[in-house]
C-alpha positions as CSV (number, residue, x, y, z in Angstrom):
1,M,0.0,0.0,0.0
2,E,1.3,3.4,-0.9
3,H,2.2,5.5,2.2
4,T,1.5,9.2,2.5
5,Q,2.7,12.1,4.6
6,Q,0.4,10.8,7.4
7,Q,1.9,7.3,7.1
8,Q,2.8,6.2,10.6
9,T,4.5,3.2,12.2
10,A,3.1,3.9,15.6
11,K,1.0,1.5,17.7
12,A,-2.7,2.2,17.2
13,P,-4.2,3.8,20.4
14,E,-7.3,2.0,21.9
15,L,-10.6,3.6,20.8
16,R,-12.4,5.8,23.3
17,V,-15.6,6.1,21.3
18,E,-18.6,5.3,23.6
19,Q,-21.6,5.4,21.4
20,W,-22.0,2.6,18.8
21,I,-24.6,0.8,16.6
22,D,-24.0,-2.6,15.2
23,A,-24.3,-3.8,11.6
24,N,-28.1,-3.8,11.9
25,G,-28.4,-0.3,13.5
26,K,-28.9,-1.6,17.0
27,V,-27.1,-0.1,20.1
28,M,-24.0,-2.1,20.9
29,P,-21.2,-1.9,23.5
30,P,-18.2,0.2,22.6
31,V,-15.8,-1.2,20.0
32,K,-12.3,-1.9,21.3
33,L,-9.4,-2.7,19.0
34,A,-8.3,-5.3,21.6
35,D,-11.3,-7.4,20.6
36,Y,-9.9,-7.5,17.0
37,K,-6.4,-8.8,17.7
38,G,-4.7,-10.3,14.7
39,K,-7.1,-8.7,12.2
40,Y,-6.6,-5.8,9.8
41,K,-8.7,-2.9,10.9
42,I,-10.0,0.0,8.8
43,I,-11.6,2.9,10.5
44,Y,-13.4,5.5,8.4
45,C,-14.0,8.9,10.0
46,F,-16.8,11.1,8.7
47,Q,-19.3,13.8,9.5
48,H,-22.9,13.5,8.2
49,W,-22.8,17.0,6.7
50,C,-19.4,16.6,4.9
51,P,-19.8,16.7,1.1
52,G,-16.4,14.8,0.5
53,C,-17.5,12.1,2.9
54,H,-20.6,11.4,0.7
55,S,-18.9,12.0,-2.7
56,A,-15.7,10.0,-2.1
57,G,-15.2,8.5,1.4
58,L,-18.5,6.6,1.9
59,P,-18.4,5.1,-1.7
60,S,-14.8,3.9,-1.0
61,L,-15.9,2.5,2.3
62,K,-18.8,0.7,0.6
63,K,-16.4,-0.9,-1.9
64,L,-14.2,-2.1,0.9
65,A,-17.1,-3.4,3.0
66,D,-18.5,-5.3,0.0
67,A,-15.0,-6.7,-0.9
68,F,-14.3,-8.0,2.7
69,E,-17.9,-9.0,3.7
70,G,-17.6,-12.2,5.6
71,N,-13.8,-12.1,5.8
72,N,-12.9,-12.8,9.5
73,K,-9.4,-11.3,9.0
74,V,-10.6,-7.8,8.2
75,A,-12.7,-5.5,10.4
76,L,-14.3,-2.2,9.2
77,F,-15.7,0.5,11.3
78,A,-17.2,4.0,10.5
79,V,-17.0,6.7,13.2
80,Q,-18.6,10.1,13.0
81,T,-15.8,12.3,14.3
82,V,-17.5,15.5,15.3
83,F,-15.3,18.5,15.4
84,E,-17.8,21.1,14.1
85,G,-21.5,21.3,13.5
86,A,-22.5,19.2,16.5
87,Q,-26.1,20.2,16.0
88,A,-26.1,18.5,12.5
89,N,-23.7,15.7,13.1
90,T,-25.7,13.9,15.8
91,Y,-25.8,10.3,17.1
92,E,-29.1,9.8,15.2
93,R,-27.3,10.6,11.9
94,I,-25.0,7.6,12.1
95,A,-27.9,5.1,11.5
96,E,-29.2,7.3,8.7
97,T,-25.8,7.2,7.0
98,Q,-25.3,3.5,7.6
99,K,-28.7,2.7,6.0
100,K,-28.3,5.1,3.1
101,Y,-25.1,3.3,2.0
102,G,-26.2,-0.2,3.0
103,L,-23.1,-0.6,5.2
104,K,-23.4,-3.7,7.4
105,I,-20.5,-2.6,9.7
106,P,-20.5,-1.0,13.2
107,F,-20.9,2.8,13.3
108,G,-19.7,5.0,16.2
109,H,-20.5,8.5,17.2
110,D,-17.5,10.4,18.7
111,P,-18.4,13.9,19.8
112,G,-15.6,14.0,22.4
113,K,-15.5,17.2,24.3
114,G,-15.6,19.6,21.5
115,R,-13.2,17.5,19.4
116,S,-13.5,13.8,18.7
117,T,-11.3,11.4,20.7
118,I,-10.1,9.8,17.4
119,M,-9.0,13.1,16.1
120,Q,-7.1,13.7,19.4
121,D,-5.6,10.2,19.5
122,Y,-4.8,9.6,15.8
123,H,-4.1,13.2,14.9
124,T,-6.5,13.2,12.0
125,G,-6.8,16.2,9.7
126,G,-10.6,16.3,9.4
127,T,-13.1,14.3,7.3
128,P,-13.2,12.1,5.3
129,W,-10.3,10.2,6.9
130,F,-9.2,6.6,6.7
131,I,-7.1,4.8,9.2
132,F,-5.6,1.4,8.3
133,I,-4.2,-0.7,11.1
134,N,-2.3,-3.9,10.5
135,Q,-2.5,-7.3,12.2
136,E,0.1,-6.2,14.7
137,D,-2.0,-3.1,15.7
138,M,0.4,-0.7,14.0
139,I,-1.0,2.2,12.0
140,E,0.1,1.7,8.3
141,F,-2.0,4.5,6.7
142,A,-3.9,7.6,7.8
143,N,-5.1,10.2,5.4
144,F,-8.1,11.9,3.7
145,H,-8.3,9.5,0.8
146,I,-7.8,5.8,0.4
147,E,-7.7,4.0,-2.9
148,A,-10.2,1.2,-2.3
149,E,-9.1,-1.0,-5.2
150,Q,-5.5,-0.7,-4.0
151,V,-6.4,-1.8,-0.5
152,I,-8.5,-4.7,-1.9
153,R,-5.4,-5.9,-3.9
154,Y,-3.0,-5.3,-1.0
155,L,-5.1,-7.3,1.5
156,G,-6.0,-9.9,-1.1
157,A,-2.3,-10.7,-1.5
158,K,-1.7,-10.6,2.3
159,L,-4.6,-12.9,3.1
160,K,-3.7,-15.6,0.7
């Protein structure tokens, strides 16, 4: 996978997102990376009102989710990382976004305390934002845009 200016080799911090819905839109306990040891993890950060999230990020996430559906070595998550527009980027919007794109993956809502915990812990630059964490829980990629086809080929080769 091509690395970018945000490419890191640091250990992925544990998630501190408290509000989650499961693949079926039902409330679930908080997702913890520790529960996904030995898996590749892709976290997609978005805001409901973000045009780039809808035009590029969510379609890329949908390609990834479809490609890895049923694969027990890859886990995908979407998290609404609120850093502005809290009145529009609400917890209720995550289920709306999940349903609109037919994404059968967990969605989190991360308002933090005026700035999302993921933004604090992962030093993200806004939305849309993708974080790719390898099987050893190291951050391999973190940036605004991910090439879904490239990730599908990369993981396809790794998972053979």
